[in-house]
C-alpha positions as CSV (number, residue, x, y, z in Angstrom):
1,M,4.9,29.9,-24.9
2,E,1.8,28.8,-26.6
3,P,-0.5,28.4,-23.8
4,P,-2.0,24.8,-22.1
5,E,-5.3,23.5,-23.5
6,P,-8.1,22.1,-21.7
7,A,-7.4,19.4,-19.6
8,G,-10.3,17.5,-21.5
9,S,-9.2,18.2,-25.6
10,P,-8.6,14.7,-27.0
11,L,-5.8,16.8,-29.2
12,L,-4.1,18.1,-25.7
13,Q,0.6,17.1,-26.5
14,G,-1.1,14.6,-29.5
15,R,-2.3,12.0,-27.9
16,E,-2.6,8.6,-29.2
17,F,-6.4,8.1,-28.0
18,V,-9.3,10.4,-27.2
19,W,-8.6,11.9,-24.4
20,E,-11.8,14.2,-23.1
21,D,-13.6,15.2,-19.4
22,A,-16.1,12.5,-20.2
23,D,-13.1,9.6,-19.8
24,F,-12.3,11.4,-17.1
25,A,-15.5,11.3,-15.0
26,R,-16.0,7.8,-16.0
27,V,-12.1,6.9,-14.6
28,Q,-13.1,8.6,-12.0
29,A,-16.9,6.2,-10.6
30,L,-14.6,3.2,-11.4
31,I,-11.9,4.0,-8.5
32,Y,-14.4,5.3,-6.6
33,Q,-17.0,2.2,-6.5
34,R,-13.3,-0.1,-6.5
35,A,-11.1,1.0,-4.5
36,G,-12.2,4.1,-2.3
37,I,-9.8,6.4,-4.2
38,S,-10.7,9.4,-5.1
39,L,-9.1,10.8,-7.6
40,H,-8.7,15.3,-7.9
41,D,-8.7,16.8,-10.5
42,G,-5.3,17.0,-11.8
43,K,-4.8,13.6,-12.6
44,H,-4.8,14.0,-16.0
45,A,-2.1,13.1,-17.2
46,M,-1.1,10.8,-15.1
47,V,-4.8,8.7,-15.5
48,Y,-4.7,9.0,-19.0
49,S,-0.4,7.8,-19.0
50,R,-0.9,4.5,-17.2
51,L,-4.4,4.6,-19.1
52,S,-3.0,4.5,-22.5
53,R,-1.0,1.0,-21.8
54,R,-4.3,-0.6,-20.7
55,L,-5.8,0.2,-24.3
56,R,-2.5,-1.6,-26.0
57,E,-2.8,-4.3,-24.1
58,T,-6.7,-5.1,-24.4
59,G,-6.8,-4.0,-28.1
60,Y,-9.1,-0.7,-27.8
61,N,-8.8,2.2,-29.3
62,S,-10.6,4.7,-27.4
63,F,-11.1,5.2,-23.7
64,R,-14.7,5.4,-24.4
65,D,-15.8,1.8,-25.5
66,Y,-12.3,0.3,-23.1
67,L,-15.1,1.8,-19.9
68,S,-17.9,0.4,-21.4
69,W,-16.3,-3.1,-21.9
70,L,-15.0,-2.4,-18.0
71,E,-18.6,-2.0,-16.5
72,K,-20.1,-4.8,-18.4
73,H,-17.7,-7.3,-17.7
74,D,-16.3,-8.3,-13.8
75,G,-13.2,-10.2,-14.8
76,P,-9.2,-9.8,-14.3
77,E,-8.8,-6.6,-16.5
78,W,-10.6,-5.0,-13.2
79,Q,-7.5,-6.1,-11.2
80,E,-5.2,-4.7,-13.7
81,F,-7.2,-1.0,-13.6
82,V,-6.7,-0.6,-10.2
83,N,-3.2,-1.9,-10.0
84,A,-2.9,0.7,-12.5
85,L,-3.9,4.1,-11.6
86,T,-3.1,3.4,-7.6
87,T,0.2,4.9,-5.9
88,N,3.2,2.9,-4.8
89,L,6.0,5.0,-3.0
90,T,7.9,3.1,-1.0
91,A,11.0,2.2,1.5
92,F,13.0,0.5,3.8
93,F,12.2,2.2,7.2
94,R,10.2,5.1,6.3
95,E,9.4,7.2,8.4
96,P,12.2,5.4,10.1
97,H,10.8,6.8,14.2
98,H,7.7,4.7,13.9
99,F,9.4,2.1,13.8
100,E,11.6,2.7,17.0
101,I,8.6,3.0,18.3
102,L,7.3,-0.1,17.7
103,S,10.4,-1.7,18.7
104,S,9.8,-0.1,22.7
105,H,6.1,-1.7,21.9
106,L,7.5,-4.8,21.7
107,R,10.1,-4.6,23.8
108,S,7.3,-3.8,26.6
109,K,5.7,-7.1,26.2
110,P,8.7,-9.9,25.0
111,G,7.0,-12.8,26.1
112,A,3.6,-11.9,24.8
113,S,2.1,-13.1,20.9
114,W,1.5,-10.4,18.3
115,R,0.0,-9.7,15.6
116,V,0.6,-7.5,13.3
117,W,-1.4,-6.0,9.8
118,C,0.5,-4.1,7.3
119,N,-1.8,-2.9,4.8
120,A,-0.4,-0.6,2.3
121,A,2.4,-3.2,1.5
122,S,3.2,-1.9,-2.2
123,T,6.6,-3.9,-3.1
124,G,7.7,-5.2,1.0
125,E,9.8,-2.5,2.1
126,E,7.5,-1.5,4.7
127,P,6.5,-5.6,5.5
128,Y,10.4,-6.6,6.2
129,S,11.0,-3.2,7.7
130,I,8.3,-4.7,10.7
131,V,9.4,-8.0,10.7
132,M,13.4,-6.4,10.6
133,T,12.0,-5.3,14.0
134,A,10.9,-7.1,15.4
135,L,13.2,-9.5,15.2
136,E,15.8,-7.2,16.4
137,A,14.0,-6.5,19.4
138,L,11.9,-10.2,21.0
139,G,14.8,-11.6,18.6
140,A,14.6,-15.2,16.1
141,K,12.2,-17.1,18.3
142,A,9.5,-14.1,19.2
143,A,6.7,-15.0,19.3
144,F,5.3,-12.7,16.0
145,K,3.2,-13.0,12.5
146,L,2.8,-10.1,10.2
147,W,-0.1,-10.0,8.3
148,A,1.0,-8.0,4.4
149,S,-1.9,-6.8,2.4
150,D,-2.3,-4.5,-0.7
151,I,-4.5,-4.2,-3.1
152,D,-2.6,-4.1,-6.1
153,S,-1.5,-7.4,-6.9
154,R,1.5,-6.5,-9.2
155,V,3.7,-5.1,-6.1
156,L,2.6,-7.7,-3.7
157,A,3.6,-11.0,-5.7
158,T,6.9,-8.4,-5.7
159,A,7.2,-8.1,-2.2
160,A,6.1,-11.8,-1.9
161,T,9.3,-12.3,-3.8
162,G,11.8,-10.3,-1.4
163,V,14.1,-9.1,-4.1
164,Y,15.7,-6.2,-4.5
165,R,18.6,-4.0,-6.1
166,T,20.6,-3.8,-3.3
167,E,21.2,0.5,-4.5
168,N,17.6,0.2,-3.2
169,L,19.8,-0.5,0.2
170,K,21.9,1.9,0.6
171,G,19.8,3.3,3.6
172,L,20.3,0.1,6.0
173,S,23.2,-0.6,8.3
174,P,25.9,-2.3,7.5
175,E,24.6,-4.6,10.1
176,R,21.2,-5.2,8.6
177,L,22.0,-6.1,5.3
178,Q,24.4,-8.7,6.6
179,R,21.8,-10.2,8.9
180,F,18.6,-10.2,6.5
181,F,19.0,-10.5,3.2
182,L,21.6,-12.4,1.3
183,K,23.4,-11.1,-2.3
184,G,23.5,-12.2,-5.4
185,K,25.7,-13.3,-7.4
186,G,26.7,-13.7,-10.8
187,A,23.6,-13.4,-13.1
188,N,22.0,-12.1,-10.5
189,A,24.8,-9.4,-9.4
190,G,23.4,-5.9,-8.8
191,M,20.4,-7.4,-6.6
192,A,19.6,-9.1,-2.5
193,R,17.3,-10.9,-1.6
194,V,16.4,-10.7,1.6
195,K,16.3,-14.2,4.6
196,P,13.4,-17.2,4.9
197,E,14.0,-16.3,8.7
198,L,12.5,-12.5,7.2
199,Q,9.4,-14.6,4.4
200,Q,8.5,-16.7,6.8
201,L,7.4,-14.6,9.6
202,I,5.4,-12.8,6.5
203,E,1.1,-14.3,5.1
204,F,1.2,-11.6,1.8
205,L,-3.1,-11.6,1.4
206,S,-4.5,-9.2,-1.2
207,V,-7.0,-7.0,0.8
208,N,-9.6,-4.5,-0.7
209,L,-9.5,-2.3,2.2
210,I,-13.3,-0.7,1.1
211,R,-15.0,-4.0,1.2
212,D,-15.7,-5.8,4.0
213,D,-15.4,-8.9,3.7
214,W,-12.0,-8.7,5.4
215,P,-10.1,-12.1,6.0
216,F,-9.2,-12.0,9.5
217,R,-10.5,-14.6,12.0
218,E,-8.8,-12.8,15.5
219,P,-8.1,-9.3,16.9
220,F,-4.1,-7.6,15.6
221,D,-2.1,-6.1,18.5
222,V,-0.7,-3.3,15.7
223,V,-1.4,-2.2,12.5
224,F,0.5,-0.1,9.6
225,C,-2.3,2.0,6.9
226,R,-0.1,4.2,6.5
227,N,-0.2,6.1,2.9
228,V,-3.3,5.0,2.3
229,M,-6.5,7.5,3.9
230,I,-5.0,10.1,1.8
231,Y,-6.1,8.8,-1.5
232,F,-10.3,9.0,0.6
233,D,-12.3,11.0,1.5
234,A,-13.5,11.6,4.7
235,A,-17.1,9.5,5.0
236,T,-14.7,6.6,3.2
237,Q,-11.4,7.2,6.1
238,R,-14.0,7.3,8.3
239,R,-15.5,3.1,6.8
240,V,-11.9,2.7,6.7
241,L,-11.7,3.3,10.3
242,E,-14.2,1.6,11.8
243,R,-13.2,-1.6,10.1
244,I,-9.4,-1.2,11.3
245,H,-10.8,-1.1,14.8
246,R,-13.2,-4.0,14.5
247,V,-10.0,-6.4,14.1
248,M,-7.8,-4.2,16.9
249,K,-7.5,-5.6,20.3
250,P,-8.1,-2.5,22.3
251,G,-5.3,-0.8,23.7
252,G,-3.6,-1.8,19.7
253,M,-1.5,0.9,18.0
254,L,-1.9,2.3,14.5
255,F,0.4,3.1,12.9
256,V,-0.6,5.9,9.8
257,G,1.3,8.1,7.0
258,H,2.9,11.8,8.3
259,A,0.3,13.4,6.1
260,E,-2.8,11.6,8.1
261,N,-5.3,13.4,10.4
262,F,-7.7,11.3,12.7
263,S,-8.4,14.2,15.0
264,E,-12.2,14.2,14.4
265,S,-12.3,10.0,14.8
266,R,-11.3,9.8,18.7
267,D,-13.9,7.9,19.7
268,L,-12.2,5.0,18.7
269,F,-8.2,6.4,18.4
270,T,-6.6,8.4,21.1
271,L,-3.5,10.1,19.7
272,R,0.0,9.4,21.5
273,G,2.9,10.5,19.4
274,K,4.0,11.9,15.8
275,T,1.1,9.9,13.6
276,V,0.9,6.8,16.0
277,Y,-3.2,6.1,17.4
278,E,-3.8,3.4,19.9
279,R,-7.0,2.1,19.9
280,R,-9.7,3.1,22.1
C-alpha cells in the first residue's frame, strides 16, 4: 500500500481540481465568518468533494478563483456555499427521550398557548416529530405554533413540502403513520406526505444563528437546538446561547444534542435532565 500524500497535495487521489492547504484555510475562514462553523483539519476530503460540485456548477477551474470571486460578491452563491458545507443528519423522533419529556411538559400546562422554535429543521423530520408530539399531548385544537428554521435553504424547502420516502418512516408506529401521513399512490407510490394539520402548525424560515437579526418578537416556551453547537467553537457557542436565552421565557426548556454540554453557561441555563436545560 502506498503511503497517503499530504492533505494539501494538488495530486491527491487524482483530483479534478488543484486543492492545496491554502484553499482549505480560506474555506475554513469563510464558513466561520458566514455561519460560525469551525471546520477541523480532518475535513479536507469532505470540503473538496462538496465544493468541487460548486466549481462545476459555476464554471470555475480552480478553488483559488472560485473563492476569490465569492469574497468579492454577496449574491446567491453564498447560500450554495453554506448549503454545500452543512451536514444534515436527521430522523423522525431521534433521541426519543426528548419527545417523552416534551410530551410531559406540554401536558403539565394543557391550557397554555405554546410557542416553540426548532432551529435545526434540516429536512423536516425533527419539526414534524415535535408537532406530532404536541397534537398527541394537547389534542387537535391545541394552541401551539412551531417556528422551524435552518441555515440551509435546500433542506428547508424539502421540510416545507413534507414528502418522504416510506422507507424513511419505518421507525414510526402504525398509529402515527395512519394519523399523520397520506400514502402516495400511482406515480407517488413509495412516498408519503405529512397531513395538512401538521404543516399548518409550522412556519418555516431561514435563520443564521450567528447573526443578530433573528426575526422573533415574542419569547419561546421551548427551543430545540440539537446537534448544532458541535459545529461552533466555544466563543461562538456562548454568543448563540446568550441569544437563545434572550428569546426564551424564564423557565423555558432547551433541548440539545446528545454530545453537547453547556455546563460553562450555568448563569443562563440549568441542567434538568439528559441534555435538557431550563432557562434561568
